[in-house]
C-alpha positions as MATLAB code, in Angstrom:
seq = 'XXXXXXXXXXXXXXXXXXXXXXXXXXXXXXXXXXXXXXXXXXXXXXXXXXXXXXXXXXXXXXXXXXXXXXXXXXXXXXXX';
ca = [
      81.984   94.922   97.912;
      83.566   94.964   94.465;
      81.473   95.807   91.412;
      83.243   95.523   88.063;
      86.383   97.546   88.714;
      84.869   99.688   91.469;
      84.876   99.255   95.215;
      82.152  100.384   97.583;
      83.639  101.888  100.734;
      82.087  101.364  104.139;
      81.641  104.419  106.364;
      84.677  103.542  108.480;
      86.932  103.352  105.410;
      87.024  107.021  104.464;
      88.160  110.163  106.157;
      86.933  113.667  106.828;
      88.181  114.853  103.426;
      85.762  112.560  101.614;
      82.890  113.523  103.908;
      83.609  117.205  103.250;
      83.726  116.605   99.491;
      80.390  114.773   99.476;
      78.765  117.421  101.675;
      79.978  120.118   99.300;
      78.496  118.187   96.368;
      75.138  117.939   98.188;
      75.240  121.665   98.936;
      75.949  122.521   95.301;
      73.015  120.336   94.236;
      70.835  121.919   96.964;
      69.841  118.497   98.300;
      69.656  117.006  101.781;
      69.940  113.441  100.527;
      72.187  112.523   97.614;
      74.234  109.641   96.386;
      77.724  110.780   95.475;
      79.948  108.688   93.230;
      83.624  109.441   93.696;
      86.700  108.411   91.790;
      90.256  108.451   93.089;
      93.316  109.203   90.991;
      95.657  106.219   91.385;
      98.779  108.362   91.285;
      97.886  111.499   93.236;
      95.303  109.724   95.475;
      93.102  112.813   95.043;
      89.331  112.245   95.069;
      87.014  113.679   92.413;
      83.220  113.802   92.218;
      82.146  111.617   89.337;
      78.383  111.973   89.733;
      75.811  113.337   92.181;
      72.555  111.408   92.190;
      69.646  113.483   93.448;
      67.578  110.294   93.679;
      70.026  107.854   95.263;
      69.403  104.132   95.525;
      68.513  104.499   99.201;
      65.364  106.423   98.236;
      64.368  103.663   95.800;
      64.914  101.034   98.464;
      62.793  102.963  100.972;
      59.996  103.390   98.429;
      60.195   99.673   97.592;
      59.898   98.743  101.273;
      56.929  101.076  101.736;
      55.312   99.496   98.681;
      55.904   96.044  100.113;
      54.244   97.011  103.395;
      51.290   98.564  101.582;
      50.820   95.461   99.432;
      51.050   93.226  102.506;
      48.353   95.281  104.263;
      46.123   95.088  101.199;
      46.510   91.322  100.922;
      45.891   90.876  104.645;
      42.696   92.943  104.455;
      41.427   90.789  101.557;
      41.993   87.608  103.603;
      39.777   88.790  106.487;
];
């Protein structure tokens, strides 16, 4: 999926070096769940950590889904 001039990689599109780099970033941030934004040098092909999000989008999505379920239960209880 392309966003502006960035490309989101699927899990089968990156190697052990990227996994190790993201795990190291999570360890440094002392987090179990993080979103890690990486950037790759076009010439050297070396990866760099651009940003480590301690509240990644996945957490927001999960909270949104839980909120949806809670709202649905509330509305269902009002209709009974």
